[in-house]
C-alpha positions as CSV (number, residue, x, y, z in Angstrom):
1,M,1.8,-74.0,-29.5
2,F,-0.8,-77.2,-28.6
3,G,-0.1,-78.5,-32.4
4,L,3.4,-78.4,-32.4
5,F,3.8,-80.7,-29.2
6,I,1.1,-82.9,-30.9
7,G,3.2,-83.0,-33.9
8,L,6.4,-83.8,-32.0
9,G,4.2,-86.7,-30.1
10,L,2.9,-88.3,-33.2
11,T,6.7,-88.1,-34.7
12,L,7.6,-89.7,-31.6
13,L,4.9,-92.3,-31.7
14,N,6.4,-93.6,-35.2
15,R,9.4,-94.6,-33.2
16,V,7.7,-95.9,-30.0
17,A,5.1,-98.3,-29.9
18,T,2.7,-96.7,-27.5
19,D,0.6,-93.6,-27.4
20,L,2.2,-92.0,-24.3
21,P,4.7,-89.5,-26.1
22,V,1.4,-88.2,-27.7
23,I,-0.5,-88.2,-24.5
24,I,2.7,-86.5,-22.5
25,L,3.4,-83.6,-25.1
26,G,-0.3,-82.7,-25.9
27,I,-0.8,-81.8,-21.9
28,A,2.5,-80.1,-22.0
29,G,1.4,-78.2,-24.9
30,A,-1.9,-77.5,-23.4
31,Y,0.2,-76.0,-20.4
32,A,2.5,-74.3,-22.5
33,G,-0.2,-72.4,-24.6
34,W,-2.3,-71.6,-21.1
35,L,0.8,-69.9,-19.7
36,V,1.9,-68.0,-22.6
37,G,-2.0,-66.7,-22.4
38,V,-1.5,-65.9,-18.6
39,I,1.8,-63.9,-19.6
40,V,0.0,-61.8,-22.5
41,F,-2.9,-61.3,-20.7
42,G,-0.8,-60.1,-17.6
43,A,0.9,-57.7,-19.6
44,V,-1.9,-56.3,-21.5
45,R,-3.9,-56.0,-18.1
46,G,-0.8,-54.5,-16.5
47,S,-0.2,-51.9,-19.0
48,K,-3.5,-50.3,-18.9
49,D,-3.3,-50.2,-15.2
50,Q,-0.1,-48.2,-15.4
51,E,-1.4,-45.7,-18.1
52,E,-4.4,-45.0,-16.0
53,Q,-2.5,-44.0,-12.8
54,P,-0.5,-40.3,-12.7
């Protein structure tokens, strides 16, 4: 996910003279990757808790 956003930022960098798109989209990609990790971790952890309780 992070690499996708960096690639998009590099594509925009060709059209704009500043590094700002790479920085902004890099931060957005890192946040999106963290968010997906939290959701997946919560789903996996939550499924184990529900199976153990009768």
